[in-house]
N, C-alpha and C positions, 0 to 999 in steps of 0.2 A: 541686970539681966532682964528683969520684968519690963524695963523701958524699951529695950531692944525688941522684945517680943511684941509689944503694943505697936511700935513703929512699923514693924514688918507686916503686921495685920492690916494697918491702915494703908500701906503701899499696895498690898495685894488686893484690897477692896477697890481702891481707885483704879488699878489696872483692869480689874474684872469689869467694872462699870464702863470704862472707856472702850474695852474690847467688844462689849455687847453692843454699845452704840455704833461702833464702826461696822460691826457685822450686819447690824440692822440697816444701816445706810447703804452698805454694799448690796445687800439683798434687794433693797428697794430700787436701787439704780439698775440692777439686772432685770427686775420684774417690769419696770416702767418702759414701754416701747419708745423708740426714737421718733420725735415729731417730724412729719414730712412737710417740706416747703412746697406750696402750690406754685407751679410755673406762672410767670406773669406775661401779660400781653404788652405790646408796644403801640403807642399812639403817636404817629408822626404829625407834628404841627407845621403850619405854614411858615413859621419862623425858622424852621430847621431843627428845632429841639425834638427830642423823643421822650415821652413820658411813659413809664412802666407802671403797670397796675393790673388789677383784676377787673375785667369789663363786667358791669352789672347790666346795662342796657344801652342801646344806641337808638336815639330818637331823631326826628327830623330837625330839632333845634338844639339838642344837647346830647352829650355823651357822658354817662354816669359810670364811675369806676371807684375802686378802693386801692389804697397803697398795699394793703395786706388784708387777710380775712378778718382781722379784729379792728381794723381802722374804720373810721366813719366814711360815708360815701362822699365823693367829690364829683364835680361836674365841669365839663368844658363845652363852650359853644361848638355846635357841629361845623359851622363854617370856619372854625379855627384849625380844624384837623384836615389832613390830606389823606391819611390811610390809617388802618388798624391792622396790625400783624398779630395773629393769634399765636398761642404757645406752640402750636403745631407747625407754624411757619406759613399759614395761609394769609393772604393779603385781602383786605376789603378797602377799596378806595372810596373816599367821601367826595361827592361832587356838590357844589353849592346849588341851591334851588334857582330855577330860571326866573328872572324878573319879568314883569309885564312888558318892559321895553325890549328885552331880549326876545321874548316870544313874538312880539309884533315884527321885529326885524327878521326873525327866522321865517315868519309867514310870508314876508315880502320877498325874501330871497328866492330866486328861481331854483327849481329842483334840478338835481345833477343829471338825472337820466329820465327822459321821457321819449315816447314814440307816438307821434300824432299823424293821423290820416285826415287830410283836408280835401274838400270838394266844393266847387262853387262855379259862379258864372262871372264873366268879365265882358264889359262893353268897350270896344276899341274905337276911339274917335280917330280914324285913319283916312287919309286921302287916297281913294281908289278911282278918282275921276278918269285916269288913263284908260280903264276898261270901258267906261261909258263913251269916251272919245273914240275908242277903237271901233265899237259897234256902229256908232253914228257915221264915222268916216267910211267904214266898209260898206254900209248901206248906201251912202251917197255915190260911191264908186260903182256899185252894181247898178244903180238907177241910171247913171250916165252910160254905162255899158249896154244896158237893155234898150235905152233910147237910140243908141247907135245901131244896134243889130236887129231890132224888131220894129214892125210897122203894123198897126198903129203904135204910137209911142205913148207919151203921157205918164211915164214912170216917175214917181217921187219917193223920197226917203224921209222918214221922220223917226226920231228917238221916242220910244214908248216907255222906257224905264231908265231913269238916270242912276248913276252910281250912288249907292247909299253912303252916308257919312259914318255909319256905325256898323261894325262887325261884332258878332257875338261869339264868345268862346266859352266852352265848358272845359273845366280843368280839374285834375286831381293831383295831389302832391303829398307824398309821405315825407315827414320831417323827423329828424333825430335831434333832440334837444340836449345840449350839454352846457350847463351853467349859463353863461351869457350869450352863447352862440347856438344857432340852429343850422343844420344842413338839410337841404331839401332837393327833391328832383320833381319838377313840374312837367306834366304831360297834358296837352290840351287838344281840343278840336274846335276850330273856328271856321265859320262859313263865310265865303266870299259872296255877297249879295249879287243877285242877277242884274245884269244890264241888258237891255233889249232895244232893237230897232226894227222898223218895218219898211219893206219895199213893195209898192203896189201901184196899179194903174186903173183908172176908171174904165178902160177898154178891156180889162181882163178880170175874170172872177177870182183867179188864184192870187195869192200874195206870198211873199217870202219874209220869214221872220229870222232875225239873227239874235242869238243869245250868248252871253258870256257869264259863266258862273264857276264855282269851284270851292275849294276848302284849303285850310292850312292845318298842319300838325306841328305845333311848337314843342320842342323838348329842351328843357333848360335845367342846368344844375345851379342851385341857389345857395347863397350863404346869407344868414340873417344875424344882425347884432341886436340883442334885446336891450334897447336904449333905456326904456322905462319898464320896470317890473313891479307894479303894484299888486296888492292882494287880488284885485279884480281886473283893473284896467292895465293896459300895457301898450307900448309903442315899439315896433320893430323896424329896423332899416335893413332892407334886403337888396342884394345885387347878384346878378347871375349872367351866365353865357351859355349858349347852346346852338341848336340847329333848327332851322325852319324848313319844313317840307311843304311845298305848295303844289297844288294840282288845279289847273285852270282848263275848263272845257269850252270850246267855241263850237256852237251848233248852228247849222243852216237848215231850215225846215220850210218846204214849199207846200205842205199839206199832203202831198202824195209820197214824198220821200224825205228822208232826213239824213244829213251828213254831219259828222262831228270830228273834231280833233282834240286830243288831250295833251296839254303842255305841262311839264313838271320841272321842278328845280329843287336843289338843296342849297341853302344859304345860311351863313352865320347870323346870329341875332344876340342882342344885348338887352338886359332888363335892369331897371332900377325900381324898387318897390317899397315905399314906406307903408306901414300898416298900423292900424289901430285895432286893438284886441280887447275883448271882454269875455271873461271866463265864468262859466256856469257849471261848477262841478267838473265832470269829465269832458264837457263840451266847451268849445271856444268859438265865439263869433268874431269874424275878421272882416274889416272894411279896409280896402287898399286903393291907392292911386298909382298904378304901375305906369311906367314910362318905357316904351319899346322902341328899339331900332331893329326892324325886321322887314327887309325888302326882298321880294321874290324876283331876283334878277335872272336874265337868261333863261326864261321859260322855253322849253324845247320839247318837241315830240320825237326827238332822235334824229330828225333830218333838218327841220327848220326851226327858227326861233320866232316866237310870237312878237310881231312888230307891226308898225303902221303900214298902210297900203303902199306908201312911198318907200318903204324899207329903210327909212331914216332913223326912226325911234323905236327902240325895243319897249314892249309893253311890260310894265311891272305891277303886279298886285302885291299889296303889303299890309302889315299890321303896324307900321311905324306911326307912332303918336302916343297920346296919353289915354289911359283907360280908367274905368271905375269897376272895382271888383268887390263882390260879396261872397264870403265863403263860410263854411261851417267845419270845424275840426273836432275830432273825437280822440281823446287820450286813451291809447290802448294799454299802456303801462308807464 
């Protein structure tokens, strides 16, 4: 009987101790808060892999992160990553730094959008000897006529100013630049140099002067290909087509009275223009050798056409030929 009592006491004691420990552990489990897991960011690599972790910092050369709050820091080369996605879902893309070679290439590449205003002067080496021949021929015809009609006679004719070989043009041209191409519209004003002849006689105090002069207004749409586009120097190849308006005035002046006729025409023209450019900030210096086909045919005053005295040849004033041009351009944007 005593043995049973002792055995029961031992079992009761063990159960009491075990129950106390279980209750203590349960209370501790209830009192201890549940640990929260910090959301992880994603690092997308150029290899296609995605690394998850906690971003510590992002530098120019490396990205430092942890696998979890307790793990040691790790690093990745910045150029190995493509993007970082934050736990909130925001993306940050990583671009590799520009090399010196890439920077030089980008500097040499033409800008995609520019608007340039250009103004300058052009010398045209064009043959306008027909206007000088006309004044000389007309003066000789008048001298013959006066010698037939007047007495005393003695009328002679002589050319006092020959046709000049160079015509000067002032021009302005807005240009729209897009990558390797430029679109422009050139508008100019060129003078036709005066040619003159004189009819006189030693028996008369008066004399008759004959003058031919005038001007041209070329309007041309141009397309340029930017063949060479260096950081400072460049070469453009341009071609265009347009209209040449010409106005030629024939004047007879005997001192007491003056009579004149104005002959005009509209004719097509073509231009080929290679250019050498040098850029200084917003300004560009341009030297060009334009080649023109621009003839003022069928000059008329509305009733008659300017032609030789014999009415055989029509007189044409023109800018046809090669020229030399100097211009200054300003980049507006």
